[in-house]
C-alpha positions in Angstrom: -17.7 40.2 19.3 -18.5 39.3 15.7 -20.6 41.5 13.6 -21.9 41.0 10.0 -21.9 43.9 7.5 -21.2 44.8 3.9 -17.7 46.3 3.3 -16.2 47.9 0.3 -13.9 45.4 -1.5 -11.3 48.1 -2.0 -10.9 48.5 1.8 -10.2 44.8 2.5 -6.5 44.0 3.0 -5.4 40.8 1.1 -1.6 41.1 1.3 -1.1 40.6 5.0 0.3 37.1 4.7 -3.0 35.4 5.5 -3.4 33.5 2.2 -2.7 29.9 3.3 -2.9 28.0 0.1 -0.1 27.0 -2.2 -2.1 28.7 -5.0 -5.6 30.0 -5.5 -7.8 28.1 -8.0 -9.0 30.0 -11.1 -11.5 27.3 -11.7 -13.0 27.7 -8.3 -13.1 31.5 -8.7 -14.9 31.2 -12.0 -17.4 28.7 -10.6 -18.2 30.9 -7.6 -18.6 33.9 -9.9 -21.1 32.1 -12.1 -23.1 31.0 -9.0 -23.1 34.5 -7.6 -24.4 35.9 -10.9 -27.2 33.3 -10.7 -28.2 34.7 -7.3 -26.7 32.0 -5.1 -25.9 33.3 -1.6 -22.5 32.6 -0.1 -21.4 32.7 3.5 -19.8 36.0 4.6 -16.0 36.2 4.3 -14.0 36.5 7.6 -12.1 39.7 8.2 -10.3 41.1 11.3 -10.5 44.8 12.2 -7.7 46.4 14.1 -9.3 49.8 14.1 -7.8 51.1 10.9 -8.2 48.3 8.3 -10.0 45.1 7.5 -7.6 42.1 7.2 -8.9 39.1 5.2 -8.5 35.8 7.1 -10.9 33.5 5.2 -12.6 33.9 1.8 -10.0 34.7 -0.8 -11.9 32.7 -3.6 -15.2 34.3 -2.7 -13.7 37.8 -2.7 -12.0 37.3 -6.1 -15.3 35.9 -7.5 -17.2 38.9 -6.2 -14.7 41.2 -7.9 -15.1 39.2 -11.1 -18.9 39.9 -11.1 -18.3 43.6 -10.8 -19.4 43.9 -7.2 -18.0 46.7 -5.1 -19.1 45.4 -1.7 -19.2 42.0 -0.1 -20.8 40.7 3.1 -18.2 40.1 5.9 -18.1 38.6 9.4 -16.0 41.2 11.2 -14.0 40.2 14.3 -12.0 42.7 16.4 -8.4 41.7 16.5 -4.9 42.2 15.2 -3.0 41.0 12.1 -1.7 38.2 14.3 -5.3 37.1 15.2 -6.1 37.1 11.4 -3.0 35.0 10.7 -4.0 32.4 13.3 -7.6 32.2 11.9 -6.2 31.8 8.4 -4.0 28.9 9.3 -7.0 26.7 9.9 -9.3 28.2 7.3 -11.2 25.8 5.0 -10.6 22.8 7.3 -14.3 22.0 7.1 -15.9 24.3 4.4 -15.1 25.8 1.0 -12.6 24.3 -1.4 -11.0 21.2 0.3 -7.3 21.8 1.2 -4.8 19.6 -0.5 -1.9 18.0 1.4 0.4 20.6 -0.1 -1.9 23.3 1.3 -1.8 21.8 4.7 2.0 21.5 4.6 2.2 25.1 3.5 0.1 26.3 6.4 2.2 24.3 8.9 5.4 25.7 7.4 4.1 29.3 7.8 3.1 28.6 11.4 6.5 27.2 12.2 8.1 30.2 10.7 6.0 32.6 12.8 5.7 30.5 16.0 8.9 28.3 16.3 8.5 28.2 20.1 5.0 26.6 20.0 4.8 22.8 20.5 3.6 20.4 17.9 0.1 20.1 19.4 -0.4 23.8 19.5 0.6 24.1 15.8 -1.6 21.2 14.9 -4.6 22.8 16.6 -4.0 26.1 14.7 -3.7 24.4 11.3 -6.2 21.6 11.7 -3.8 18.8 11.1 -2.4 15.9 13.1 0.4 16.3 15.7 2.5 13.7 13.9 2.3 15.7 10.6 3.6 18.8 12.4 6.4 16.9 14.0 7.5 15.5 10.6 7.4 18.9 8.9 9.3 20.5 11.9 12.1 18.0 11.5 12.4 18.7 7.8 12.1 22.5 8.4 14.8 22.5 11.1 17.3 20.7 8.8 17.2 23.5 6.3 20.0 26.1 6.3 19.1 29.5 7.8 16.0 28.2 9.4 15.1 30.2 12.5 16.8 28.9 15.6 14.4 27.9 18.5 15.8 28.8 21.9 12.5 28.1 23.8 9.6 25.8 23.3 6.0 26.0 24.7 5.1 23.3 27.1 1.7 21.7 27.6 1.1 24.3 30.4 1.5 27.2 28.0 4.9 28.2 29.6 8.1 28.6 27.6 11.0 26.3 28.4 14.6 26.4 27.1 15.4 24.0 24.3 18.2 21.6 25.2 21.2 21.8 22.9 21.8 18.9 20.6 24.5 16.5 21.5 27.8 17.0 19.6 30.3 14.4 18.6 33.3 14.3 20.9 36.4 16.0 19.7 39.0 13.7 18.1 42.1 13.3 20.1 45.4 12.3 18.6 46.7 8.9 19.7 50.0 9.6 21.5 50.9 5.9 22.1 54.2 4.7 20.6 53.9 3.7 17.0 53.4 0.0 16.5 56.0 -1.8 14.4 55.2 -1.9 10.7 53.2 -4.9 9.5 55.1 -7.6 7.6 54.7 -7.2 3.9 55.4 -10.2 1.7 58.1 -9.7 -1.1 56.7 -8.9 -4.5 57.7 -11.9 -6.6 55.7 -12.1 -9.8 57.6 -15.2 -10.9 56.5 -17.3 -7.9 53.0 -16.2 -7.7 50.5 -17.4 -10.3 48.6 -14.6 -12.0 45.0 -14.4 -10.8 42.1 -12.7 -12.5 39.8 -10.5 -10.5 36.3 -11.5 -10.9 33.8 -8.7 -11.8 31.0 -8.2 -9.4 27.9 -9.8 -10.6 25.3 -7.4 -12.0 21.7 -7.7 -11.0 19.6 -9.1 -13.8 17.4 -6.5 -15.3 13.9 -7.6 -16.0 11.3 -5.6 -18.0 11.5 -3.9 -21.3 14.3 -1.7 -22.5 11.9 1.3 -22.5 11.0 0.8 -18.8 14.7 1.0 -17.9 15.1 4.1 -20.0 12.2 5.7 -18.0 14.0 4.6 -14.8 17.3 6.2 -15.8 15.4 9.4 -16.9 13.7 9.5 -13.5 17.0 9.2 -11.7 18.5 12.1 -13.8 15.4 14.2 -12.9 15.9 13.4 -9.2 19.5 14.5 -9.3 18.6 17.7 -11.0 15.8 18.4 -8.5 18.2 17.7 -5.6 20.5 20.3 -7.0 17.7 22.8 -7.4 16.4 22.2 -3.8 19.9 22.8 -2.4 20.1 26.1 -4.2 16.7 27.3 -2.9 16.3 30.0 -0.3 14.3 29.2 2.9 11.3 30.9 1.4 8.3 28.7 2.3 6.9 29.1 -1.3 10.1 27.6 -2.7 10.1 24.8 -0.1 6.6 23.8 -1.1 7.2 24.0 -4.8 10.3 21.9 -4.5 8.5 19.3 -2.3 5.6 19.0 -4.7 7.9 18.6 -7.7 10.1 16.1 -5.9 7.0 14.0 -4.9 6.1 13.9 -8.6 9.5 12.6 -9.5 9.5 10.0 -6.8 6.1 8.8 -8.1 7.6 8.6 -11.7 10.5 6.6 -10.4 8.3 4.2 -8.4 6.2 3.4 -11.4 9.2 2.8 -13.6 10.8 0.4 -11.1 7.5 -1.5 -10.7 7.2 -2.0 -14.4 10.9 -2.9 -14.8 10.8 -5.6 -12.1 7.5 -7.3 -13.0 
C-alpha cells in the first residue's frame, strides 16, 4: 500500500545503490531549485520503507534541489518493501517522466541489473529497465565477454522457473598426427648464375584522397583508439568504469568516422 507524507530529508537513504544514471545533472538540480523557490509543485519522490529506513528509488534530482533551497522535509510516496524492491523500481525510473534518460543511462541500468540478476532472461531485464529485449541481449553479450564477470549457472525461463545454462562448446583437443613422416619435398638447387634476378614488386598503396589535415586527423583518431583499447583492457569490471569507457570509445569512433568521411570525399 502506497502512502504520501512529508519525511525529513536527513532520514532518506541515498547510498543504497539505487541511483541509476551515469551522472546526476547539476543543471537540472539548479533548474528544479529555482522552480521550487518560485512555488512550483513537484511530484512526490518515491521511497521504500523496510521498517527502519526510507530508501530513495526515484527522485534524486528533486531531493538535491530541495536541499539546495534549504528545505528540511520533502513530500514522498512511501511503498513498503525491501532494498531489493527499491532497486527494481529504480531500474526503470524516469522512463516516462522527469529528465529524459540518455542511452548511456539506459545501458548503465541494464548493466546494474545484469550484475544483480544474471539469472533473469532478457525480457525480464528489459521489463525492469524499460528498454527493448534486443538491447538487453547485446549488452549481456558484451558483459559476459568481460573478465571476472559473474558466471551464470541458471537462467530464468518464460515460466519464471530457473533452468541450468548449457556449457559453451569447446574446441576439440589437438591430437598429434602419428602417421609416418612423408618424404621431404623436392627443393630445386640454388643456382644464382642460372636464374635471372627478379625484383619483388611492392604492394600497391591505396590512393589517399582528401587534404593532408584530414589524414592527420585520421591518424590521430587511430592513436586515440589504440590508447582507449589499452585503457579498457586495464579497467576493472566496475560498471561505472565500463560505462565511462564505452562513452569515451563511442566519441573516438565518431571522430574517426568523420575523419574518414572527409578524407574519402
